[in-house]
C-alpha positions as CSV (number, residue, x, y, z in Angstrom):
1,X,-30.1,-37.1,-51.7
2,X,-32.7,-34.6,-50.6
3,X,-35.6,-33.8,-52.9
4,X,-36.8,-30.4,-53.9
5,X,-40.5,-29.6,-53.5
6,X,-41.6,-26.1,-54.4
7,X,-38.1,-24.8,-54.5
8,X,-37.3,-26.0,-50.9
9,X,-35.0,-28.7,-49.7
10,X,-36.4,-31.5,-47.6
11,X,-34.5,-34.1,-45.7
12,X,-35.3,-37.8,-45.9
13,X,-37.9,-38.9,-43.4
14,X,-36.5,-39.7,-39.9
15,X,-37.8,-42.0,-37.3
16,X,-40.7,-40.4,-35.3
17,X,-39.7,-38.9,-32.0
18,X,-40.8,-40.3,-28.7
19,X,-43.6,-38.5,-26.9
20,X,-41.5,-36.5,-24.5
21,X,-39.2,-35.3,-27.3
22,X,-41.9,-34.3,-29.7
23,X,-43.1,-31.2,-27.8
24,X,-39.6,-29.9,-27.3
25,X,-38.7,-30.4,-30.9
26,X,-41.9,-28.5,-32.0
27,X,-41.0,-25.6,-29.7
28,X,-37.4,-25.5,-31.0
29,X,-38.7,-25.7,-34.6
30,X,-41.1,-22.8,-34.1
31,X,-38.5,-20.5,-32.2
32,X,-37.0,-17.9,-34.6
33,X,-33.2,-17.9,-34.7
34,X,-31.8,-14.4,-35.0
35,X,-28.3,-14.1,-36.4
36,X,-27.2,-12.0,-33.3
37,X,-28.0,-14.9,-31.1
38,X,-25.3,-17.0,-32.7
39,X,-22.8,-14.1,-32.3
40,X,-23.6,-13.6,-28.6
41,X,-23.3,-17.3,-28.0
42,X,-19.9,-17.3,-29.6
43,X,-18.8,-14.3,-27.6
44,X,-19.6,-15.9,-24.2
45,X,-16.2,-16.8,-22.6
46,X,-16.1,-20.5,-21.6
47,X,-13.7,-22.0,-19.1
48,X,-11.9,-25.1,-20.3
49,X,-13.4,-28.1,-18.7
50,X,-11.3,-29.6,-16.0
51,X,-11.8,-33.2,-15.4
52,X,-12.2,-34.3,-11.8
53,X,-9.2,-36.2,-10.5
54,X,-9.6,-39.9,-9.8
55,X,-10.8,-40.8,-6.4
56,X,-7.4,-41.9,-5.1
57,X,-5.8,-38.7,-6.4
58,X,-8.5,-36.6,-4.7
59,X,-7.9,-38.3,-1.4
60,X,-4.2,-37.6,-1.6
61,X,-4.9,-34.0,-2.4
62,X,-7.2,-33.6,0.6
63,X,-4.6,-35.2,2.9
64,X,-1.8,-33.0,1.5
65,X,-4.0,-29.9,2.0
66,X,-4.6,-30.8,5.6
67,X,-0.9,-31.2,6.2
68,X,-0.2,-27.9,4.4
69,X,-2.7,-26.1,6.7
70,X,-1.6,-28.0,9.9
71,X,2.1,-27.1,9.7
72,X,1.8,-23.3,10.0
73,X,-1.0,-23.7,12.6
74,X,1.3,-25.9,14.7
75,X,4.1,-23.4,14.5
76,X,2.0,-20.4,15.7
77,X,0.3,-22.5,18.4
78,X,3.5,-23.8,19.9
79,X,5.5,-20.5,19.6
80,X,2.5,-18.4,20.6
81,X,2.1,-20.5,23.8
82,X,5.9,-20.5,24.4
83,X,6.0,-16.7,24.3
84,X,2.6,-15.9,25.9
85,X,2.5,-12.6,27.8
86,X,0.5,-9.5,28.4
87,X,1.7,-5.9,27.8
88,X,0.8,-2.8,29.8
89,X,-1.5,-1.7,26.9
90,X,-3.2,-5.1,27.2
91,X,-3.9,-4.3,30.9
92,X,-5.6,-1.1,29.8
93,X,-8.2,-3.3,28.0
94,X,-8.4,-5.4,31.2
95,X,-9.3,-2.4,33.4
96,X,-11.9,-1.1,31.0
97,X,-13.5,-4.6,30.8
98,X,-13.6,-4.8,34.6
99,X,-15.3,-1.4,34.8
100,X,-18.0,-2.6,32.4
101,X,-18.4,-5.9,34.3
102,X,-18.8,-3.8,37.5
103,X,-21.6,-1.8,36.0
104,X,-19.7,1.4,35.7
105,X,-19.9,1.6,31.9
106,X,-17.1,1.7,29.3
107,X,-14.8,4.0,31.3
108,X,-11.4,3.8,32.9
109,X,-12.0,6.0,36.0
110,X,-15.2,6.8,38.0
111,X,-16.7,10.1,36.9
112,X,-14.8,10.4,33.6
113,X,-16.1,9.2,30.2
114,X,-12.8,8.5,28.5
115,X,-12.4,5.8,25.8
116,X,-9.0,4.3,26.4
117,X,-9.5,1.2,24.2
118,X,-8.6,1.6,20.6
119,X,-10.0,-1.8,19.7
120,X,-13.7,-1.4,20.7
121,X,-14.8,-4.9,20.0
122,X,-12.0,-6.4,21.9
123,X,-12.9,-4.4,25.0
124,X,-16.5,-5.7,24.9
125,X,-15.5,-9.3,24.2
126,X,-13.2,-9.2,27.3
127,X,-16.1,-7.7,29.4
128,X,-18.2,-10.8,28.8
129,X,-16.1,-13.4,30.6
130,X,-15.4,-10.8,33.3
131,X,-19.1,-10.7,33.9
132,X,-19.4,-14.5,34.1
133,X,-16.2,-15.6,35.8
134,X,-14.3,-14.4,38.8
135,X,-10.8,-15.1,37.4
136,X,-8.1,-12.7,36.3
137,X,-9.3,-11.0,33.0
138,X,-5.6,-10.7,32.1
139,X,-5.4,-14.4,31.6
140,X,-8.5,-14.4,29.6
141,X,-7.0,-11.7,27.3
142,X,-3.9,-13.8,26.8
143,X,-5.5,-17.1,26.0
144,X,-8.4,-15.7,24.0
145,X,-5.8,-13.8,21.9
146,X,-3.9,-17.1,21.2
147,X,-7.1,-19.0,20.3
148,X,-8.2,-16.2,18.0
149,X,-4.8,-16.0,16.3
150,X,-4.8,-19.7,15.6
151,X,-8.4,-19.6,14.4
152,X,-7.7,-16.6,12.1
153,X,-4.7,-18.2,10.4
154,X,-6.7,-21.4,10.0
155,X,-9.6,-19.5,8.4
156,X,-7.2,-17.7,6.1
157,X,-5.6,-20.9,5.0
158,X,-9.0,-22.5,4.4
159,X,-10.0,-19.5,2.3
160,X,-6.9,-19.6,0.2
161,X,-7.3,-23.4,-0.3
162,X,-10.9,-22.8,-1.6
163,X,-9.7,-19.9,-3.8
164,X,-7.0,-22.1,-5.4
165,X,-8.9,-25.4,-5.6
166,X,-11.4,-23.8,-7.9
167,X,-8.7,-23.6,-10.6
168,X,-6.0,-26.2,-9.9
169,X,-5.7,-29.9,-9.1
170,X,-2.0,-29.6,-8.1
171,X,-0.5,-30.1,-4.6
172,X,-0.5,-27.0,-2.4
173,X,2.3,-26.0,-0.2
174,X,2.2,-23.3,2.6
175,X,4.7,-20.9,1.1
176,X,3.2,-17.6,2.1
177,X,2.0,-19.1,5.4
178,X,5.6,-20.0,6.4
179,X,6.7,-16.5,5.8
180,X,4.0,-15.3,8.2
181,X,4.4,-17.8,11.0
182,X,8.3,-17.7,10.9
183,X,8.4,-14.2,12.3
184,X,8.9,-13.7,16.1
185,X,6.5,-10.7,16.2
186,X,3.7,-13.0,15.0
187,X,4.4,-15.3,18.0
188,X,4.6,-12.3,20.4
189,X,1.4,-10.6,19.4
190,X,-0.6,-13.9,19.1
191,X,-1.1,-13.1,22.8
192,X,0.0,-9.7,24.4
193,X,-3.5,-8.9,25.6
194,X,-4.1,-6.6,22.7
195,X,-6.6,-6.8,19.9
196,X,-4.1,-8.3,17.4
197,X,-5.5,-11.8,17.8
198,X,-9.0,-10.5,17.1
199,X,-7.7,-8.6,14.0
200,X,-6.1,-11.8,12.8
201,X,-9.4,-13.7,13.2
202,X,-11.4,-11.0,11.5
203,X,-9.1,-10.9,8.5
204,X,-9.1,-14.7,8.2
205,X,-12.9,-14.9,8.5
206,X,-13.4,-12.1,6.0
207,X,-11.1,-13.7,3.4
208,X,-12.8,-17.1,3.9
209,X,-16.2,-15.5,3.3
210,X,-15.0,-13.3,0.4
211,X,-13.8,-16.3,-1.7
212,X,-17.3,-17.8,-1.6
213,X,-18.8,-14.8,-3.3
214,X,-19.8,-15.2,-6.9
215,X,-22.7,-14.5,-9.3
216,X,-24.5,-17.7,-8.5
217,X,-23.0,-18.7,-5.2
218,X,-24.5,-16.3,-2.7
219,X,-28.1,-15.6,-1.7
220,X,-29.3,-12.1,-0.6
221,X,-29.5,-13.1,3.0
222,X,-26.0,-14.5,3.0
223,X,-24.7,-11.4,1.3
224,X,-26.1,-9.3,4.1
225,X,-24.5,-11.6,6.7
226,X,-21.1,-11.4,5.0
227,X,-21.5,-7.6,4.8
228,X,-22.1,-7.4,8.5
229,X,-18.9,-9.3,9.2
230,X,-16.9,-7.1,6.8
231,X,-18.4,-4.0,8.6
232,X,-16.8,-5.1,11.9
233,X,-13.4,-3.9,10.7
234,X,-13.5,-0.4,12.3
235,X,-14.7,-1.9,15.5
236,X,-11.7,-4.2,15.6
237,X,-9.4,-1.3,14.9
238,X,-10.4,2.0,13.4
239,X,-7.9,1.9,10.5
240,X,-9.3,-1.5,9.4
241,X,-12.3,0.5,8.0
242,X,-10.2,0.7,4.8
243,X,-10.0,-3.1,4.5
244,X,-13.7,-3.3,5.2
245,X,-14.4,-1.0,2.2
246,X,-12.1,-2.9,-0.1
247,X,-13.6,-6.3,0.8
248,X,-17.1,-4.9,0.3
249,X,-16.3,-3.5,-3.1
250,X,-14.7,-6.8,-4.1
251,X,-17.7,-8.7,-3.0
252,X,-20.0,-6.5,-5.0
253,X,-17.9,-6.9,-8.1
254,X,-17.3,-10.6,-7.8
255,X,-21.0,-11.3,-7.2
256,X,-21.9,-8.8,-10.0
257,X,-24.5,-7.1,-7.7
258,X,-26.8,-4.5,-9.2
259,X,-26.5,-1.0,-7.8
260,X,-29.5,-1.2,-5.5
261,X,-28.2,-4.5,-3.9
262,X,-24.7,-3.0,-3.6
263,X,-26.2,0.0,-1.7
264,X,-28.1,-2.4,0.6
265,X,-24.9,-4.4,1.2
266,X,-23.0,-1.3,2.2
267,X,-25.9,-0.2,4.5
268,X,-25.8,-3.6,6.2
269,X,-22.0,-3.3,6.7
270,X,-22.2,0.2,8.2
271,X,-25.1,-0.4,10.5
272,X,-23.2,-1.7,13.6
273,X,-20.1,0.6,13.3
274,X,-22.4,3.5,12.4
275,X,-24.6,3.0,15.5
276,X,-21.5,2.7,17.7
277,X,-20.0,5.8,16.2
278,X,-23.1,7.8,17.2
279,X,-22.8,6.4,20.7
280,X,-19.1,7.2,20.9
281,X,-19.6,10.8,19.8
282,X,-22.5,11.4,22.2
283,X,-21.0,9.5,25.2
284,X,-17.4,10.4,25.0
285,X,-17.7,13.7,23.0
286,X,-15.0,12.6,20.5
287,X,-15.2,11.0,17.0
288,X,-12.5,8.4,17.7
289,X,-10.9,6.8,20.8
290,X,-8.8,8.9,23.1
291,X,-5.4,7.3,22.0
292,X,-6.0,8.6,18.5
293,X,-6.2,12.1,19.9
294,X,-3.2,11.5,22.1
295,X,-1.1,10.2,19.2
296,X,-2.3,13.0,16.8
297,X,-3.3,10.3,14.2
298,X,-4.0,13.0,11.6
299,X,-0.4,14.1,11.4
300,X,1.9,13.0,8.6
301,X,5.1,11.4,9.8
302,X,6.4,9.6,6.7
303,X,10.0,9.6,7.8
304,X,9.2,7.9,11.1
305,X,6.9,5.5,9.2
306,X,9.8,4.5,6.9
307,X,12.0,4.0,10.0
308,X,9.3,1.7,11.4
309,X,9.2,-0.3,8.2
310,X,13.0,-0.8,8.2
311,X,12.8,-1.6,11.9
312,X,10.5,-4.5,11.1
313,X,12.1,-5.7,7.9
314,X,15.9,-5.6,8.7
315,X,16.2,-8.0,11.7
316,X,14.5,-10.8,9.7
317,X,15.9,-10.1,6.2
318,X,12.3,-9.7,5.0
319,X,13.6,-8.7,1.6
320,X,14.5,-12.3,0.9
321,X,10.9,-13.8,1.2
322,X,9.6,-10.6,-0.4
323,X,11.6,-11.3,-3.6
324,X,10.8,-15.0,-3.5
325,X,7.1,-14.3,-3.2
326,X,7.2,-11.8,-6.1
327,X,9.0,-14.3,-8.3
328,X,6.6,-17.0,-7.3
329,X,3.6,-14.9,-8.1
330,X,5.1,-14.0,-11.5
331,X,5.8,-17.6,-12.3
332,X,2.3,-18.7,-11.4
333,X,0.7,-15.9,-13.5
334,X,2.8,-16.6,-16.6
335,X,2.2,-20.4,-16.3
336,X,-1.5,-20.3,-15.9
337,X,-2.5,-17.8,-18.5
338,X,-5.8,-15.9,-18.6
339,X,-8.3,-16.0,-15.7
340,X,-11.9,-15.1,-15.3
341,X,-12.8,-11.7,-13.9
342,X,-13.9,-13.0,-10.5
343,X,-10.5,-14.6,-9.9
344,X,-8.7,-11.4,-10.5
345,X,-11.0,-9.4,-8.2
346,X,-10.7,-11.9,-5.3
347,X,-7.0,-12.2,-5.6
348,X,-6.4,-8.4,-5.9
349,X,-8.7,-7.4,-3.0
350,X,-6.4,-8.3,0.0
351,X,-3.4,-7.0,-1.8
352,X,-5.1,-3.6,-2.4
353,X,-6.2,-3.6,1.3
354,X,-2.6,-4.3,2.4
355,X,-1.4,-1.4,0.3
356,X,-3.9,1.0,1.8
357,X,-3.2,-0.2,5.3
358,X,0.6,0.0,4.7
359,X,0.3,3.6,3.5
360,X,-1.6,4.4,6.6
361,X,1.1,2.9,8.9
362,X,3.8,4.9,7.0
363,X,1.7,8.1,7.2
364,X,1.1,8.1,10.9
365,X,4.7,7.1,11.7
366,X,4.1,3.5,12.9
367,X,4.1,2.5,16.5
368,X,6.5,2.2,19.4
369,X,6.0,-1.6,19.5
370,X,8.4,-3.5,17.2
371,X,6.4,-5.0,14.2
372,X,3.0,-4.7,15.7
373,X,1.2,-2.5,13.1
374,X,2.8,-4.3,10.2
375,X,1.3,-7.7,11.1
376,X,-2.2,-7.1,9.7
377,X,-0.6,-5.6,6.6
378,X,1.6,-8.6,6.0
379,X,-1.2,-11.0,6.5
380,X,-3.4,-9.2,4.0
381,X,-0.7,-9.2,1.4
382,X,0.0,-12.9,1.8
383,X,-3.6,-14.1,1.8
384,X,-3.8,-15.2,-1.9
385,X,-0.5,-17.0,-1.6
386,X,-0.6,-18.5,1.9
387,X,-0.8,-21.7,-0.1
388,X,0.6,-22.1,-3.7
389,X,0.3,-24.8,-6.3
390,X,3.6,-26.5,-6.9
391,X,5.3,-28.1,-9.9
392,X,8.8,-28.3,-11.3
393,X,8.7,-24.8,-12.7
394,X,8.3,-23.2,-9.3
395,X,9.9,-25.9,-7.2
396,X,13.2,-24.1,-6.6
397,X,11.4,-21.0,-5.4
398,X,9.1,-23.0,-3.1
399,X,12.1,-24.8,-1.5
400,X,13.9,-21.6,-0.7
401,X,10.9,-20.3,1.4
402,X,11.2,-22.9,4.2
403,X,15.0,-22.4,4.1
404,X,14.6,-18.8,5.0
405,X,11.7,-19.6,7.4
406,X,13.9,-22.0,9.3
407,X,16.8,-19.5,9.5
408,X,14.4,-16.8,10.7
409,X,12.6,-18.9,13.2
410,X,15.8,-20.3,14.8
411,X,18.3,-17.5,14.4
412,X,17.0,-14.1,13.5
413,X,15.9,-11.9,16.4
414,X,15.6,-8.2,17.1
415,X,17.3,-6.5,20.1
416,X,15.6,-4.8,23.1
417,X,15.9,-1.4,21.4
418,X,15.1,-1.8,17.7
419,X,15.3,1.9,16.6
420,X,17.0,4.7,18.5
421,X,15.2,8.0,19.1
422,X,16.4,11.5,18.2
423,X,18.7,11.8,21.2
424,X,20.7,9.6,23.6
425,X,18.6,7.6,26.1
426,X,15.4,8.1,24.0
427,X,14.1,5.1,22.1
428,X,11.7,5.3,19.2
429,X,10.8,1.6,18.8
430,X,11.5,-1.3,21.0
431,X,10.8,-5.0,21.5
432,X,7.8,-4.7,23.8
433,X,7.7,-8.3,25.0
434,X,11.4,-8.2,25.9
435,X,10.8,-5.0,27.9
436,X,8.1,-6.7,30.1
437,X,9.9,-10.0,30.5
438,X,12.8,-7.9,31.9
439,X,10.5,-5.6,33.9
440,X,8.5,-8.4,35.5
441,X,11.5,-10.9,35.7
442,X,9.4,-13.7,34.5
443,X,9.5,-15.4,31.0
444,X,5.7,-15.4,30.7
445,X,4.1,-12.4,32.4
446,X,0.5,-13.4,31.8
447,X,-1.2,-12.2,35.0
448,X,-2.1,-8.9,36.5
449,X,-0.1,-9.9,39.6
450,X,3.1,-10.3,37.5
451,X,2.8,-6.6,36.6
452,X,1.6,-5.3,39.9
453,X,4.5,-7.1,41.7
454,X,6.8,-4.6,40.0
455,X,5.3,-1.9,42.2
456,X,5.9,-3.3,45.7
457,X,3.8,-1.7,48.4
458,X,1.9,0.7,46.1
459,X,-1.1,-1.7,45.5
460,X,-1.4,-2.5,49.2
461,X,-1.2,1.2,50.1
462,X,-4.0,2.1,47.7
463,X,-6.2,-0.7,48.9
464,X,-5.6,0.4,52.5
465,X,-6.7,3.9,51.5
466,X,-9.8,2.5,50.0
467,X,-10.7,0.5,53.1
468,X,-10.0,3.5,55.4
469,X,-11.7,6.0,53.1
470,X,-8.6,8.2,53.0
471,X,-9.1,10.2,49.8
472,X,-5.5,10.8,48.8
473,X,-3.6,11.0,45.5
474,X,-0.3,9.2,45.5
475,X,2.5,10.0,43.0
476,X,4.4,6.9,41.8
477,X,8.1,7.3,42.3
478,X,8.9,5.2,39.2
479,X,7.7,7.9,36.9
480,X,8.0,11.3,38.7
481,X,11.6,12.4,39.4
482,X,10.5,14.6,42.3
483,X,8.0,12.1,43.7
484,X,10.1,11.6,46.8
485,X,9.6,15.3,47.6
486,X,5.9,15.1,46.9
487,X,3.7,13.6,49.7
488,X,0.3,12.1,49.1
489,X,-2.2,14.9,48.4
490,X,-5.9,15.2,49.2
491,X,-8.3,14.6,46.4
492,X,-10.8,17.3,45.4
493,X,-14.1,16.9,47.4
494,X,-16.3,16.9,44.2
495,X,-14.5,13.9,42.7
496,X,-16.3,10.5,43.0
497,X,-12.9,8.7,43.3
498,X,-12.0,7.1,46.7
499,X,-8.2,7.3,46.0
500,X,-5.8,7.8,43.1
501,X,-2.3,7.4,41.8
502,X,-0.3,9.4,39.3
503,X,1.2,6.9,36.9
504,X,3.2,6.6,33.7
505,X,2.1,3.1,32.9
506,X,-1.7,3.4,32.6
507,X,-2.3,-0.4,32.4
508,X,-0.4,-1.4,35.6
509,X,-1.9,1.7,37.2
510,X,-5.3,0.2,36.5
511,X,-4.3,-3.1,38.1
512,X,-2.9,-1.6,41.4
513,X,-5.8,0.9,41.8
514,X,-9.2,-0.3,43.0
515,X,-12.1,0.3,40.6
516,X,-13.4,3.1,42.8
517,X,-10.0,4.8,42.5
518,X,-8.6,7.0,39.8
519,X,-5.5,6.4,37.6
520,X,-4.1,9.8,36.7
521,X,-2.2,9.3,33.4
522,X,0.8,11.4,32.6
523,X,0.9,10.4,28.9
524,X,-2.6,11.4,27.8
525,X,-4.0,8.0,26.9
526,X,-6.6,8.3,29.7
527,X,-6.4,12.0,30.5
528,X,-8.6,14.5,28.7
529,X,-6.3,17.4,29.1
530,X,-3.2,15.3,28.4
531,X,-4.6,14.0,25.1
532,X,-5.1,17.6,23.8
533,X,-1.9,19.3,24.9
534,X,0.6,20.3,22.2
535,X,3.7,18.1,21.8
536,X,6.1,18.3,24.8
537,X,8.5,15.4,23.9
538,X,9.9,13.9,20.7
539,X,10.2,10.2,21.4
540,X,8.1,7.1,20.6
541,X,4.6,7.1,19.0
542,X,2.1,7.8,21.7
543,X,4.7,9.1,24.1
544,X,5.0,12.7,22.9
545,X,2.7,14.5,25.3
546,X,4.1,14.4,28.8
547,X,1.5,16.4,30.8
548,X,3.2,18.9,33.2
549,X,2.4,18.0,36.8
550,X,0.7,21.4,37.5
551,X,-2.2,20.2,35.3
552,X,-2.8,17.0,37.2
553,X,-2.7,18.8,40.5
554,X,-5.1,21.4,39.3
555,X,-7.4,18.7,38.0
556,X,-7.4,16.3,41.0
557,X,-5.9,17.9,44.1
558,X,-8.0,19.8,46.7
559,X,-6.8,23.5,46.7
560,X,-6.3,23.1,50.4
561,X,-3.4,20.8,49.7
562,X,-1.6,23.0,47.3
563,X,0.4,24.6,50.0
564,X,2.0,21.2,50.8
565,X,3.7,21.0,47.4
566,X,7.3,22.2,47.4
567,X,7.8,25.2,45.1
568,X,10.8,23.6,43.3
569,X,8.5,20.7,42.3
570,X,5.6,22.7,41.0
571,X,5.4,26.5,41.3
572,X,2.0,27.5,42.9
573,X,1.6,30.1,40.1
574,X,1.5,27.3,37.5
575,X,-1.2,25.4,39.5
576,X,-3.4,28.5,39.8
577,X,-3.0,29.3,36.1
578,X,-3.9,25.7,35.1
579,X,-7.0,25.8,37.4
580,X,-8.1,29.1,35.9
581,X,-7.7,27.8,32.3
582,X,-9.7,24.7,33.2
583,X,-12.7,27.0,34.1
584,X,-12.6,29.0,30.8
585,X,-14.1,28.8,27.3
586,X,-13.5,25.7,25.1
587,X,-11.3,24.0,27.7
588,X,-14.1,24.1,30.2
589,X,-16.5,22.6,27.7
590,X,-14.0,19.9,26.9
591,X,-13.9,18.8,30.5
592,X,-17.7,19.0,30.8
593,X,-18.1,16.7,27.8
594,X,-16.5,13.9,29.8
595,X,-17.4,14.7,33.4
596,X,-20.9,16.3,33.3
597,X,-23.6,13.8,34.2
598,X,-25.0,12.2,31.0
599,X,-28.4,13.6,29.8
600,X,-30.1,13.9,26.5
601,X,-28.9,17.5,26.2
602,X,-25.3,16.5,27.1
603,X,-25.4,13.7,24.6
604,X,-26.5,16.0,21.9
605,X,-23.9,18.6,22.7
606,X,-21.2,16.0,22.7
607,X,-22.4,14.6,19.4
608,X,-22.6,17.8,17.5
609,X,-19.3,19.2,18.9
610,X,-17.2,16.1,18.7
611,X,-15.1,17.0,15.7
612,X,-14.3,20.5,16.9
613,X,-13.5,19.1,20.3
614,X,-11.1,16.6,18.8
615,X,-9.2,19.4,17.0
616,X,-8.7,21.4,20.2
617,X,-5.1,21.9,21.4
618,X,-3.9,23.1,24.7
619,X,-0.5,24.8,25.4
620,X,1.4,22.7,27.9
621,X,2.5,25.9,29.8
622,X,-0.5,26.7,32.1
623,X,0.1,30.4,31.8
624,X,-0.1,30.3,28.0
625,X,-3.2,28.2,28.3
626,X,-4.8,30.7,30.6
627,X,-4.1,33.5,28.1
628,X,-5.5,31.4,25.3
629,X,-8.8,30.3,26.9
630,X,-9.5,33.1,29.4
631,X,-8.9,36.3,27.4
632,X,-11.5,35.8,24.6
């Protein structure tokens, strides 16, 4: 019983504390306890303690995790190697990288500052081995793409494992990963020479870094480094800027960054793309790469975008894994109950990014290559469930995923033409790899030679012209119906090019033409006038602006040679009207922005006028263009 002294209760005497304890007890005894402290302590959410599994169980989990990660990596490595190839658009990157390595700058033709590479970072990465090794850059693009694809999926799986292992001690199975790697377009674009492998690696690395972000897990220096990686998105592909912003916002919320630190993080992320954007606008005179101008990326083509979605989903019955994944996510959410705020933020970030990217693909009308633009969207959407914890409640759903993946991997394929165009003989979307396997007559067209061999004699003729200093422009008969009636024509004397070819396939044109020669593009991907003309065709994305021949003759052919052109091929009046329009008003300034020697003044004019220049449109009829630009 306690005794009462002076109205206060006293406890029975206790054993005296030891010396180290005495000071702490005195401090605690003298600290006032406010009632609100107790309330705040009770309000702090606490996670239920999860006991660490026994050592033997932990070893089994680690072994199982490695197997779950190894299986999808093995699939993409084997199938990516089996279907290795390079497309014509991949050869566009190769030519640009060769120009950089040769000291000519990031251009496609001598004397013209045109940015033909949509994936800026991929272009510069290919230029590095081109500087160091004498081999074919096309092979480098193929094998580097495969390595980056494998590395990206590995990083993504490692990120998902870390994301899930923080909350579960169950076995993980690669449910979402099997959906991804079972698709033939994933195998095809693991190589292709395009920037898809780099995009896969960037997404995987960004996810792996994102899941490490937390209130107490990241230092300021590491936050800055992660922000720089996130900021590379628009340099990988311009539309990945949206994913960069989503991941940056998720990092700031998950780490509970104060406003000033959040601002600093966004500044770090925007530094490299911001500096390159200033360079792009000043050097090229446009705010985005030339293909974006050519494809009119600001237009809304929702109907074509929906066709592109169906084109991707139908051959592989993608609605089956989509339903399975939704049911699996619902079962996992119901089973596991409430989660901490950070888990929700990290899990939602890639899904939100996928939704934004998907809306962009739908809005711009997709692409002409079957499945290509949907691959980053699909990977983002699957990131949180590349691996899933398994138990008896979700076992049936998990078993059905490999059943579909096996069916898809062994049996489901698209045709050569995957979506017809608006009229007979015109195709909107096609299987790009199959096109080039048929075109080159080889199962693995991985070299520049495999593509240049499709144009027998043209490469040799152009190199003979270069050796003999015969400055002629050669029309390629594969793409110009009247080429047989059009002889080689003399180049203008003021052009720095030694020879040239008029081509419909810009990539293979860059292979067969020496670096000192010029590739005259008929689709506008590398042609300043062609990129800005109004639509002349209604076919695949990026193939809607077929530049009338009169424009290319006015741009590149010596006027002394105009008389050699048959009137039924190109009327002389059209050539003269095109030449007159090229020397007038805004069109003249457009040409000067890419051909006038670079100087501080030219850089500043390009920079300040880049957006107005990007919005400029040119009537395809030379007479109409002359009236538009020369009568103001």
